[in-house]
All heavy atoms as a GROMACS GRO file, in nm:
protein
  546
    1MET      N    1   1.939   0.746  -0.503
    1MET     CA    2   1.812   0.761  -0.559
    1MET      C    3   1.729   0.624  -0.542
    1MET      O    4   1.792   0.518  -0.590
    1MET     CB    5   1.817   0.809  -0.710
    1MET     CG    6   1.690   0.809  -0.762
    1MET     SD    7   1.697   0.827  -0.943
    1MET     CE    8   1.643   0.996  -0.949
    2VAL      N    9   1.622   0.627  -0.484
    2VAL     CA   10   1.543   0.498  -0.461
    2VAL      C   11   1.436   0.500  -0.585
    2VAL      O   12   1.365   0.613  -0.600
    2VAL     CB   13   1.471   0.505  -0.344
    2VAL    CG1   14   1.377   0.388  -0.326
    2VAL    CG2   15   1.573   0.510  -0.225
    3ILE      N   16   1.424   0.403  -0.650
    3ILE     CA   17   1.323   0.387  -0.762
    3ILE      C   18   1.238   0.260  -0.727
    3ILE      O   19   1.291   0.145  -0.727
    3ILE     CB   20   1.396   0.375  -0.884
    3ILE    CG1   21   1.494   0.491  -0.914
    3ILE    CG2   22   1.291   0.360  -1.004
    3ILE    CD1   23   1.504   0.546  -1.053
    4GLU      N   24   1.117   0.290  -0.734
    4GLU     CA   25   1.017   0.175  -0.716
    4GLU      C   26   0.956   0.150  -0.845
    4GLU      O   27   0.929   0.244  -0.921
    4GLU     CB   28   0.911   0.218  -0.603
    4GLU     CG   29   0.954   0.206  -0.462
    4GLU     CD   30   1.045   0.324  -0.420
    4GLU    OE1   31   1.031   0.428  -0.465
    4GLU    OE2   32   1.122   0.303  -0.333
    5ARG      N   33   0.922   0.030  -0.861
    5ARG     CA   34   0.845  -0.009  -0.985
    5ARG      C   35   0.689   0.023  -0.963
    5ARG      O   36   0.625   0.066  -1.048
    5ARG     CB   37   0.850  -0.166  -1.012
    5ARG     CG   38   0.754  -0.200  -1.128
    5ARG     CD   39   0.773  -0.340  -1.176
    5ARG     NE   40   0.686  -0.371  -1.273
    5ARG     CZ   41   0.698  -0.472  -1.349
    5ARG    NH1   42   0.790  -0.560  -1.340
    5ARG    NH2   43   0.601  -0.492  -1.454
    6THR      N   44   0.639   0.004  -0.841
    6THR     CA   45   0.506   0.028  -0.818
    6THR      C   46   0.492   0.128  -0.705
    6THR      O   47   0.553   0.120  -0.600
    6THR     CB   48   0.430  -0.112  -0.777
    6THR    OG1   49   0.446  -0.206  -0.888
    6THR    CG2   50   0.271  -0.085  -0.763
    7SER      N   51   0.392   0.232  -0.739
    7SER     CA   52   0.360   0.321  -0.636
    7SER      C   53   0.212   0.306  -0.589
    7SER      O   54   0.132   0.286  -0.671
    7SER     CB   55   0.372   0.475  -0.689
    7SER     OG   56   0.501   0.490  -0.735
    8VAL      N   57   0.188   0.321  -0.461
    8VAL     CA   58   0.070   0.276  -0.402
    8VAL      C   59   0.010   0.389  -0.318
    8VAL      O   60   0.082   0.451  -0.243
    8VAL     CB   61   0.072   0.142  -0.315
    8VAL    CG1   62  -0.060   0.118  -0.249
    8VAL    CG2   63   0.128   0.033  -0.398
    9GLY      N   64  -0.112   0.429  -0.334
    9GLY     CA   65  -0.183   0.517  -0.247
    9GLY      C   66  -0.291   0.449  -0.170
    9GLY      O   67  -0.370   0.382  -0.227
   10LEU      N   68  -0.300   0.477  -0.046
   10LEU     CA   69  -0.393   0.415   0.044
   10LEU      C   70  -0.482   0.513   0.123
   10LEU      O   71  -0.409   0.611   0.176
   10LEU     CB   72  -0.333   0.312   0.147
   10LEU     CG   73  -0.246   0.200   0.089
   10LEU    CD1   74  -0.154   0.146   0.196
   10LEU    CD2   75  -0.324   0.106   0.006
   11ASP      N   76  -0.608   0.495   0.119
   11ASP     CA   77  -0.704   0.586   0.190
   11ASP      C   78  -0.758   0.491   0.307
   11ASP      O   79  -0.846   0.408   0.278
   11ASP     CB   80  -0.814   0.644   0.105
   11ASP     CG   81  -0.893   0.748   0.183
   11ASP    OD1   82  -0.856   0.792   0.297
   11ASP    OD2   83  -0.997   0.785   0.134
   12VAL      N   84  -0.699   0.499   0.438
   12VAL     CA   85  -0.730   0.415   0.536
   12VAL      C   86  -0.845   0.468   0.615
   12VAL      O   87  -0.838   0.574   0.659
   12VAL     CB   88  -0.614   0.391   0.620
   12VAL    CG1   89  -0.632   0.301   0.737
   12VAL    CG2   90  -0.487   0.347   0.534
   13HIS      N   91  -0.950   0.384   0.637
   13HIS     CA   92  -1.056   0.427   0.728
   13HIS      C   93  -1.078   0.302   0.829
   13HIS      O   94  -1.004   0.202   0.814
   13HIS     CB   95  -1.195   0.418   0.644
   13HIS     CG   96  -1.186   0.521   0.542
   13HIS    ND1   97  -1.224   0.663   0.563
   13HIS    CD2   98  -1.145   0.526   0.414
   13HIS    CE1   99  -1.200   0.728   0.460
   13HIS    NE2  100  -1.163   0.652   0.356
   14ALA      N  101  -1.162   0.319   0.928
   14ALA     CA  102  -1.181   0.228   1.050
   14ALA      C  103  -1.222   0.100   0.995
   14ALA      O  104  -1.184  -0.011   1.036
   14ALA     CB  105  -1.270   0.288   1.148
   15ARG      N  106  -1.310   0.090   0.889
   15ARG     CA  107  -1.363  -0.051   0.835
   15ARG      C  108  -1.317  -0.078   0.702
   15ARG      O  109  -1.361  -0.195   0.658
   15ARG     CB  110  -1.518  -0.027   0.835
   15ARG     CG  111  -1.558  -0.011   0.964
   15ARG     CD  112  -1.727  -0.025   0.972
   15ARG     NE  113  -1.779  -0.009   1.106
   15ARG     CZ  114  -1.857   0.066   1.152
   15ARG    NH1  115  -1.916   0.162   1.070
   15ARG    NH2  116  -1.902   0.050   1.273
   16SER      N  117  -1.247   0.011   0.624
   16SER     CA  118  -1.202  -0.040   0.490
   16SER      C  119  -1.085   0.059   0.452
   16SER      O  120  -1.044   0.154   0.519
   16SER     CB  121  -1.323  -0.026   0.394
   16SER     OG  122  -1.354   0.108   0.375
   17VAL      N  123  -1.023  -0.001   0.348
   17VAL     CA  124  -0.895   0.077   0.280
   17VAL      C  125  -0.938   0.079   0.145
   17VAL      O  126  -0.960  -0.018   0.086
   17VAL     CB  127  -0.773   0.007   0.312
   17VAL    CG1  128  -0.654   0.072   0.244
   17VAL    CG2  129  -0.740   0.003   0.471
   18VAL      N  130  -0.926   0.196   0.083
   18VAL     CA  131  -0.935   0.204  -0.062
   18VAL      C  132  -0.789   0.225  -0.106
   18VAL      O  133  -0.715   0.324  -0.074
   18VAL     CB  134  -1.020   0.337  -0.100
   18VAL    CG1  135  -1.030   0.350  -0.251
   18VAL    CG2  136  -1.142   0.311  -0.040
   19ALA      N  137  -0.759   0.148  -0.223
   19ALA     CA  138  -0.613   0.147  -0.256
   19ALA      C  139  -0.604   0.169  -0.404
   19ALA      O  140  -0.679   0.124  -0.492
   19ALA     CB  141  -0.557   0.009  -0.221
   20ALA      N  142  -0.505   0.234  -0.452
   20ALA     CA  143  -0.462   0.246  -0.595
   20ALA      C  144  -0.318   0.232  -0.609
   20ALA      O  145  -0.251   0.270  -0.532
   20ALA     CB  146  -0.514   0.382  -0.647
   21ALA      N  147  -0.294   0.156  -0.712
   21ALA     CA  148  -0.144   0.133  -0.752
   21ALA      C  149  -0.117   0.164  -0.895
   21ALA      O  150  -0.202   0.126  -0.976
   21ALA     CB  151  -0.108  -0.012  -0.702
   22ILE      N  152   0.001   0.201  -0.925
   22ILE     CA  153   0.031   0.224  -1.060
   22ILE      C  154   0.170   0.159  -1.095
   22ILE      O  155   0.274   0.177  -1.010
   22ILE     CB  156   0.042   0.370  -1.109
   22ILE    CG1  157   0.069   0.376  -1.264
   22ILE    CG2  158   0.137   0.444  -1.034
   22ILE    CD1  159   0.028   0.506  -1.329
   23ASP      N  160   0.179   0.075  -1.184
   23ASP     CA  161   0.307  -0.002  -1.227
   23ASP      C  162   0.377   0.106  -1.318
   23ASP      O  163   0.331   0.124  -1.423
   23ASP     CB  164   0.269  -0.130  -1.279
   23ASP     CG  165   0.383  -0.212  -1.338
   23ASP    OD1  166   0.497  -0.156  -1.368
   23ASP    OD2  167   0.386  -0.336  -1.321
   24GLU      N  168   0.483   0.147  -1.273
   24GLU     CA  169   0.563   0.246  -1.344
   24GLU      C  170   0.620   0.194  -1.480
   24GLU      O  171   0.648   0.278  -1.577
   24GLU     CB  172   0.680   0.303  -1.270
   24GLU     CG  173   0.636   0.376  -1.140
   24GLU     CD  174   0.553   0.504  -1.149
   24GLU    OE1  175   0.568   0.563  -1.264
   24GLU    OE2  176   0.491   0.543  -1.061
   25VAL      N  177   0.631   0.056  -1.495
   25VAL     CA  178   0.681  -0.005  -1.616
   25VAL      C  179   0.577  -0.024  -1.712
   25VAL      O  180   0.587   0.013  -1.824
   25VAL     CB  181   0.747  -0.134  -1.578
   25VAL    CG1  182   0.799  -0.203  -1.707
   25VAL    CG2  183   0.885  -0.112  -1.496
   26SER      N  184   0.474  -0.072  -1.689
   26SER     CA  185   0.360  -0.115  -1.779
   26SER      C  186   0.246  -0.006  -1.790
   26SER      O  187   0.168   0.011  -1.878
   26SER     CB  188   0.275  -0.237  -1.726
   26SER     OG  189   0.211  -0.215  -1.618
   27GLY      N  190   0.240   0.091  -1.684
   27GLY     CA  191   0.137   0.196  -1.683
   27GLY      C  192   0.005   0.140  -1.631
   27GLY      O  193  -0.088   0.218  -1.622
   28GLU      N  194   0.000   0.010  -1.587
   28GLU     CA  195  -0.121  -0.044  -1.543
   28GLU      C  196  -0.166   0.020  -1.400
   28GLU      O  197  -0.083   0.031  -1.321
   28GLU     CB  198  -0.109  -0.199  -1.526
   28GLU     CG  199  -0.247  -0.262  -1.471
   28GLU     CD  200  -0.220  -0.414  -1.462
   28GLU    OE1  201  -0.114  -0.468  -1.480
   28GLU    OE2  202  -0.325  -0.469  -1.418
   29LEU      N  203  -0.296   0.070  -1.407
   29LEU     CA  204  -0.354   0.115  -1.279
   29LEU      C  205  -0.448   0.010  -1.212
   29LEU      O  206  -0.526  -0.045  -1.293
   29LEU     CB  207  -0.435   0.244  -1.315
   29LEU     CG  208  -0.503   0.297  -1.192
   29LEU    CD1  209  -0.394   0.355  -1.088
   29LEU    CD2  210  -0.591   0.418  -1.231
   30THR      N  211  -0.428  -0.014  -1.091
   30THR     CA  212  -0.496  -0.114  -1.015
   30THR      C  213  -0.577  -0.041  -0.899
   30THR      O  214  -0.511   0.035  -0.826
   30THR     CB  215  -0.418  -0.227  -0.966
   30THR    OG1  216  -0.348  -0.278  -1.056
   30THR    CG2  217  -0.509  -0.337  -0.896
   31GLN      N  218  -0.702  -0.068  -0.882
   31GLN     CA  219  -0.767  -0.010  -0.775
   31GLN      C  220  -0.844  -0.120  -0.697
   31GLN      O  221  -0.896  -0.212  -0.750
   31GLN     CB  222  -0.877   0.098  -0.827
   31GLN     CG  223  -0.812   0.208  -0.886
   31GLN     CD  224  -0.904   0.300  -0.953
   31GLN    OE1  225  -1.020   0.271  -0.981
   31GLN    NE2  226  -0.882   0.429  -0.963
   32ARG      N  227  -0.852  -0.097  -0.566
   32ARG     CA  228  -0.916  -0.211  -0.475
   32ARG      C  229  -0.975  -0.147  -0.355
   32ARG      O  230  -0.933  -0.049  -0.299
   32ARG     CB  231  -0.809  -0.310  -0.419
   32ARG     CG  232  -0.766  -0.423  -0.504
   32ARG     CD  233  -0.852  -0.529  -0.525
   32ARG     NE  234  -0.837  -0.590  -0.651
   32ARG     CZ  235  -0.742  -0.673  -0.663
   32ARG    NH1  236  -0.658  -0.726  -0.564
   32ARG    NH2  237  -0.715  -0.735  -0.781
   33ARG      N  238  -1.076  -0.206  -0.310
   33ARG     CA  239  -1.135  -0.172  -0.179
   33ARG      C  240  -1.088  -0.297  -0.093
   33ARG      O  241  -1.142  -0.418  -0.120
   33ARG     CB  242  -1.281  -0.148  -0.173
   33ARG     CG  243  -1.347  -0.124  -0.046
   33ARG     CD  244  -1.488  -0.075  -0.047
   33ARG     NE  245  -1.512   0.046  -0.127
   33ARG     CZ  246  -1.506   0.167  -0.068
   33ARG    NH1  247  -1.475   0.176   0.062
   33ARG    NH2  248  -1.534   0.277  -0.145
   34LEU      N  249  -1.034  -0.282   0.022
   34LEU     CA  250  -0.986  -0.393   0.099
   34LEU      C  251  -1.055  -0.372   0.239
   34LEU      O  252  -1.106  -0.256   0.271
   34LEU     CB  253  -0.838  -0.380   0.121
   34LEU     CG  254  -0.744  -0.382  -0.007
   34LEU    CD1  255  -0.605  -0.346   0.013
   34LEU    CD2  256  -0.749  -0.526  -0.069
   35GLY      N  257  -1.059  -0.477   0.321
   35GLY     CA  258  -1.096  -0.473   0.453
   35GLY      C  259  -0.993  -0.388   0.527
   35GLY      O  260  -0.887  -0.363   0.484
   36ALA      N  261  -1.027  -0.377   0.659
   36ALA     CA  262  -0.936  -0.287   0.741
   36ALA      C  263  -0.821  -0.367   0.806
   36ALA      O  264  -0.741  -0.311   0.872
   36ALA     CB  265  -1.031  -0.231   0.858
   37SER      N  266  -0.816  -0.501   0.774
   37SER     CA  267  -0.730  -0.581   0.834
   37SER      C  268  -0.573  -0.554   0.785
   37SER      O  269  -0.560  -0.551   0.661
   37SER     CB  270  -0.761  -0.724   0.794
   37SER     OG  271  -0.633  -0.815   0.800
   38VAL      N  272  -0.490  -0.530   0.869
   38VAL     CA  273  -0.355  -0.491   0.833
   38VAL      C  274  -0.289  -0.606   0.745
   38VAL      O  275  -0.230  -0.575   0.641
   38VAL     CB  276  -0.262  -0.465   0.965
   38VAL    CG1  277  -0.114  -0.456   0.928
   38VAL    CG2  278  -0.306  -0.340   1.018
   39GLU      N  279  -0.323  -0.735   0.776
   39GLU     CA  280  -0.264  -0.837   0.704
   39GLU      C  281  -0.305  -0.832   0.556
   39GLU      O  282  -0.237  -0.870   0.467
   39GLU     CB  283  -0.293  -0.969   0.768
   39GLU     CG  284  -0.242  -0.992   0.909
   39GLU     CD  285  -0.305  -0.904   1.025
   39GLU    OE1  286  -0.413  -0.859   1.011
   39GLU    OE2  287  -0.250  -0.906   1.137
   40GLU      N  288  -0.441  -0.810   0.554
   40GLU     CA  289  -0.495  -0.805   0.410
   40GLU      C  290  -0.430  -0.704   0.320
   40GLU      O  291  -0.399  -0.723   0.204
   40GLU     CB  292  -0.649  -0.786   0.418
   40GLU     CG  293  -0.710  -0.768   0.279
   40GLU     CD  294  -0.868  -0.750   0.283
   40GLU    OE1  295  -0.931  -0.740   0.404
   40GLU    OE2  296  -0.923  -0.758   0.174
   41VAL      N  297  -0.420  -0.590   0.385
   41VAL     CA  298  -0.346  -0.470   0.315
   41VAL      C  299  -0.211  -0.509   0.279
   41VAL      O  300  -0.173  -0.481   0.159
   41VAL     CB  301  -0.359  -0.344   0.384
   41VAL    CG1  302  -0.297  -0.224   0.314
   41VAL    CG2  303  -0.513  -0.310   0.412
   42VAL      N  304  -0.127  -0.555   0.375
   42VAL     CA  305   0.005  -0.599   0.348
   42VAL      C  306   0.020  -0.694   0.242
   42VAL      O  307   0.110  -0.679   0.160
   42VAL     CB  308   0.088  -0.630   0.476
   42VAL    CG1  309   0.218  -0.682   0.450
   42VAL    CG2  310   0.090  -0.512   0.582
   43ALA      N  311  -0.065  -0.805   0.251
   43ALA     CA  312  -0.061  -0.902   0.143
   43ALA      C  313  -0.089  -0.848   0.005
   43ALA      O  314  -0.017  -0.887  -0.085
   43ALA     CB  315  -0.172  -1.004   0.176
   44TRP      N  316  -0.189  -0.761  -0.012
   44TRP     CA  317  -0.214  -0.699  -0.150
   44TRP      C  318  -0.098  -0.624  -0.182
   44TRP      O  319  -0.056  -0.642  -0.304
   44TRP     CB  320  -0.349  -0.611  -0.131
   44TRP     CG  321  -0.385  -0.560  -0.270
   44TRP    CD1  322  -0.436  -0.639  -0.377
   44TRP    CD2  323  -0.357  -0.427  -0.320
   44TRP    NE1  324  -0.441  -0.557  -0.472
   44TRP    CE2  325  -0.407  -0.437  -0.446
   44TRP    CE3  326  -0.306  -0.312  -0.263
   44TRP    CZ2  327  -0.392  -0.312  -0.534
   44TRP    CZ3  328  -0.296  -0.205  -0.340
   44TRP    CH2  329  -0.346  -0.196  -0.467
   45VAL      N  330  -0.043  -0.529  -0.103
   45VAL     CA  331   0.067  -0.442  -0.153
   45VAL      C  332   0.187  -0.538  -0.175
   45VAL      O  333   0.257  -0.511  -0.287
   45VAL     CB  334   0.095  -0.344  -0.038
   45VAL    CG1  335   0.231  -0.260  -0.062
   45VAL    CG2  336  -0.022  -0.248  -0.025
   46THR      N  337   0.222  -0.623  -0.103
   46THR     CA  338   0.345  -0.706  -0.114
   46THR      C  339   0.329  -0.792  -0.242
   46THR      O  340   0.425  -0.841  -0.303
   46THR     CB  341   0.392  -0.774  -0.001
   46THR    OG1  342   0.283  -0.861   0.053
   46THR    CG2  343   0.427  -0.678   0.111
   47GLY      N  344   0.216  -0.811  -0.287
   47GLY     CA  345   0.174  -0.897  -0.407
   47GLY      C  346   0.195  -0.831  -0.535
   47GLY      O  347   0.196  -0.879  -0.649
   48LEU      N  348   0.215  -0.697  -0.532
   48LEU     CA  349   0.224  -0.605  -0.650
   48LEU      C  350   0.379  -0.627  -0.696
   48LEU      O  351   0.472  -0.649  -0.621
   48LEU     CB  352   0.207  -0.465  -0.617
   48LEU     CG  353   0.048  -0.437  -0.571
   48LEU    CD1  354   0.042  -0.298  -0.519
   48LEU    CD2  355  -0.043  -0.458  -0.696
   49PRO      N  356   0.408  -0.580  -0.819
   49PRO     CA  357   0.547  -0.598  -0.871
   49PRO      C  358   0.637  -0.502  -0.800
   49PRO      O  359   0.602  -0.380  -0.772
   49PRO     CB  360   0.533  -0.557  -1.030
   49PRO     CG  361   0.388  -0.580  -1.060
   49PRO     CD  362   0.311  -0.560  -0.924
   50GLY      N  363   0.739  -0.556  -0.743
   50GLY     CA  364   0.828  -0.468  -0.661
   50GLY      C  365   0.946  -0.414  -0.735
   50GLY      O  366   0.969  -0.467  -0.856
   51PRO      N  367   1.023  -0.328  -0.668
   51PRO     CA  368   1.003  -0.270  -0.537
   51PRO      C  369   0.869  -0.180  -0.542
   51PRO      O  370   0.826  -0.123  -0.645
   51PRO     CB  371   1.130  -0.203  -0.502
   51PRO     CG  372   1.196  -0.184  -0.627
   51PRO     CD  373   1.143  -0.287  -0.731
   52VAL      N  374   0.822  -0.179  -0.414
   52VAL     CA  375   0.686  -0.095  -0.397
   52VAL      C  376   0.712   0.016  -0.290
   52VAL      O  377   0.778  -0.011  -0.200
   52VAL     CB  378   0.584  -0.194  -0.352
   52VAL    CG1  379   0.449  -0.111  -0.327
   52VAL    CG2  380   0.553  -0.301  -0.452
   53ALA      N  381   0.650   0.136  -0.322
   53ALA     CA  382   0.652   0.244  -0.228
   53ALA      C  383   0.509   0.263  -0.212
   53ALA      O  384   0.434   0.268  -0.289
   53ALA     CB  385   0.720   0.363  -0.275
   54ALA      N  386   0.467   0.303  -0.077
   54ALA     CA  387   0.325   0.330  -0.048
   54ALA      C  388   0.309   0.462   0.033
   54ALA      O  389   0.404   0.482   0.110
   54ALA     CB  390   0.260   0.211   0.023
   55THR      N  391   0.212   0.518   0.020
   55THR     CA  392   0.174   0.645   0.105
   55THR      C  393   0.034   0.628   0.137
   55THR      O  394  -0.045   0.567   0.058
   55THR     CB  395   0.209   0.765   0.030
   55THR    OG1  396   0.188   0.879   0.115
   55THR    CG2  397   0.121   0.798  -0.098
   56TYR      N  398  -0.009   0.688   0.247
   56TYR     CA  399  -0.144   0.664   0.298
   56TYR      C  400  -0.192   0.784   0.364
   56TYR      O  401  -0.104   0.859   0.430
   56TYR     CB  402  -0.170   0.538   0.370
   56TYR     CG  403  -0.108   0.543   0.503
   56TYR    CD1  404  -0.190   0.579   0.620
   56TYR    CD2  405   0.014   0.501   0.523
   56TYR    CE1  406  -0.132   0.569   0.750
   56TYR    CE2  407   0.073   0.505   0.646
   56TYR     CZ  408   0.005   0.532   0.759
   56TYR     OH  409   0.056   0.537   0.884
   57GLU      N  410  -0.324   0.802   0.379
   57GLU     CA  411  -0.385   0.908   0.459
   57GLU      C  412  -0.473   0.836   0.559
   57GLU      O  413  -0.545   0.752   0.529
   57GLU     CB  414  -0.479   0.989   0.366
   57GLU     CG  415  -0.546   1.114   0.445
   57GLU     CD  416  -0.657   1.072   0.524
   57GLU    OE1  417  -0.743   0.980   0.487
   57GLU    OE2  418  -0.672   1.137   0.639
   58ALA      N  419  -0.441   0.853   0.691
   58ALA     CA  420  -0.515   0.795   0.792
   58ALA      C  421  -0.500   0.875   0.932
   58ALA      O  422  -0.414   0.958   0.936
   58ALA     CB  423  -0.457   0.658   0.813
   59GLY      N  424  -0.587   0.846   1.011
   59GLY     CA  425  -0.575   0.907   1.144
   59GLY      C  426  -0.478   0.824   1.226
   59GLY      O  427  -0.400   0.751   1.171
   60PRO      N  428  -0.474   0.834   1.356
   60PRO     CA  429  -0.396   0.765   1.448
   60PRO      C  430  -0.397   0.620   1.445
   60PRO      O  431  -0.294   0.549   1.478
   60PRO     CB  432  -0.420   0.823   1.592
   60PRO     CG  433  -0.550   0.880   1.580
   60PRO     CD  434  -0.582   0.916   1.436
   61THR      N  435  -0.496   0.560   1.387
   61THR     CA  436  -0.495   0.410   1.366
   61THR      C  437  -0.408   0.359   1.264
   61THR      O  438  -0.401   0.244   1.257
   61THR     CB  439  -0.646   0.363   1.362
   61THR    OG1  440  -0.691   0.430   1.240
   61THR    CG2  441  -0.740   0.408   1.467
   62GLY      N  442  -0.360   0.446   1.182
   62GLY     CA  443  -0.275   0.396   1.059
   62GLY      C  444  -0.136   0.378   1.104
   62GLY      O  445  -0.069   0.323   1.009
   63PHE      N  446  -0.100   0.402   1.220
   63PHE     CA  447   0.056   0.379   1.250
   63PHE      C  448   0.097   0.243   1.246
   63PHE      O  449   0.208   0.211   1.206
   63PHE     CB  450   0.094   0.454   1.381
   63PHE     CG  451   0.101   0.596   1.371
   63PHE    CD1  452  -0.004   0.662   1.453
   63PHE    CD2  453   0.172   0.677   1.291
   63PHE    CE1  454  -0.009   0.800   1.462
   63PHE    CE2  455   0.158   0.812   1.294
   63PHE     CZ  456   0.064   0.864   1.375
   64GLY      N  457   0.008   0.159   1.283
   64GLY     CA  458   0.030   0.013   1.278
   64GLY      C  459   0.054  -0.041   1.149
   64GLY      O  460   0.137  -0.128   1.120
   65LEU      N  461  -0.032   0.003   1.047
   65LEU     CA  462  -0.015  -0.030   0.903
   65LEU      C  463   0.119   0.013   0.850
   65LEU      O  464   0.188  -0.050   0.784
   65LEU     CB  465  -0.129   0.039   0.823
   65LEU     CG  466  -0.124   0.015   0.668
   65LEU    CD1  467  -0.119  -0.143   0.645
   65LEU    CD2  468  -0.239   0.072   0.607
   66ALA      N  469   0.159   0.132   0.885
   66ALA     CA  470   0.287   0.180   0.836
   66ALA      C  471   0.400   0.091   0.884
   66ALA      O  472   0.487   0.053   0.811
   66ALA     CB  473   0.313   0.329   0.888
   67ARG      N  474   0.404   0.060   1.013
   67ARG     CA  475   0.497  -0.038   1.066
   67ARG      C  476   0.498  -0.165   0.998
   67ARG      O  477   0.596  -0.220   0.971
   67ARG     CB  478   0.482  -0.042   1.220
   67ARG     CG  479   0.523   0.080   1.291
   67ARG     CD  480   0.518   0.042   1.456
   67ARG     NE  481   0.391   0.029   1.490
   67ARG     CZ  482   0.325   0.130   1.552
   67ARG    NH1  483   0.356   0.259   1.553
   67ARG    NH2  484   0.194   0.102   1.600
   68ALA      N  485   0.374  -0.221   0.976
   68ALA     CA  486   0.372  -0.352   0.914
   68ALA      C  487   0.422  -0.341   0.762
   68ALA      O  488   0.483  -0.440   0.718
   68ALA     CB  489   0.212  -0.404   0.908
   69LEU      N  490   0.389  -0.239   0.694
   69LEU     CA  491   0.451  -0.232   0.558
   69LEU      C  492   0.593  -0.215   0.563
   69LEU      O  493   0.660  -0.292   0.479
   69LEU     CB  494   0.381  -0.109   0.485
   69LEU     CG  495   0.233  -0.123   0.447
   69LEU    CD1  496   0.175   0.014   0.412
   69LEU    CD2  497   0.210  -0.221   0.334
   70ARG      N  498   0.652  -0.141   0.645
   70ARG     CA  499   0.801  -0.131   0.654
   70ARG      C  500   0.854  -0.267   0.688
   70ARG      O  501   0.954  -0.291   0.638
   70ARG     CB  502   0.832  -0.013   0.750
   70ARG     CG  503   0.814   0.134   0.696
   70ARG     CD  504   0.882   0.225   0.769
   70ARG     NE  505   0.838   0.229   0.918
   70ARG     CZ  506   0.746   0.314   0.958
   70ARG    NH1  507   0.682   0.397   0.878
   70ARG    NH2  508   0.716   0.305   1.087
   71ALA      N  509   0.800  -0.333   0.779
   71ALA     CA  510   0.841  -0.470   0.813
   71ALA      C  511   0.845  -0.558   0.697
   71ALA      O  512   0.928  -0.656   0.696
   71ALA     CB  513   0.772  -0.513   0.940
   72ALA      N  514   0.763  -0.536   0.611
   72ALA     CA  515   0.734  -0.626   0.496
   72ALA      C  516   0.837  -0.578   0.375
   72ALA      O  517   0.831  -0.646   0.268
   72ALA     CB  518   0.601  -0.624   0.448
   73GLY      N  519   0.907  -0.485   0.402
   73GLY     CA  520   1.001  -0.430   0.295
   73GLY      C  521   0.945  -0.327   0.204
   73GLY      O  522   1.006  -0.305   0.106
   74VAL      N  523   0.829  -0.265   0.238
   74VAL     CA  524   0.762  -0.155   0.165
   74VAL      C  525   0.812  -0.027   0.214
   74VAL      O  526   0.793   0.000   0.331
   74VAL     CB  527   0.623  -0.179   0.159
   74VAL    CG1  528   0.554  -0.057   0.079
   74VAL    CG2  529   0.580  -0.312   0.097
   75ARG      N  530   0.866   0.057   0.125
   75ARG     CA  531   0.896   0.205   0.169
   75ARG      C  532   0.766   0.268   0.182
   75ARG      O  533   0.682   0.268   0.092
   75ARG     CB  534   0.982   0.259   0.066
   75ARG     CG  535   1.029   0.389   0.109
   75ARG     CD  536   1.146   0.449   0.023
   75ARG     NE  537   1.102   0.491  -0.109
   75ARG     CZ  538   1.050   0.614  -0.133
   75ARG    NH1  539   1.049   0.711  -0.038
   75ARG    NH2  540   1.008   0.647  -0.260
   76CYS      N  541   0.743   0.315   0.308
   76CYS     CA  542   0.612   0.390   0.341
   76CYS      C  543   0.634   0.521   0.408
   76CYS      O  544   0.711   0.517   0.502
   76CYS     CB  545   0.527   0.283   0.430
   76CYS     SG  546   0.372   0.349   0.471
   0.00000   0.00000   0.00000
């Protein structure tokens, strides 16, 4: 059984990413609008209390983000 402290949902668009995260320990909800840069999104997600799991909705341009999140140690 895998248990993450923070769960993240991402809505990925060509020019921006809308993100929401919930800390399962504190119950804190965080929402952000990020740029479309993969590096910016990965930095925000990996800065959250870990371990982190993320899920997202995106078209074919989102595959690079999934690979980058997995490479950073985020279950995606």
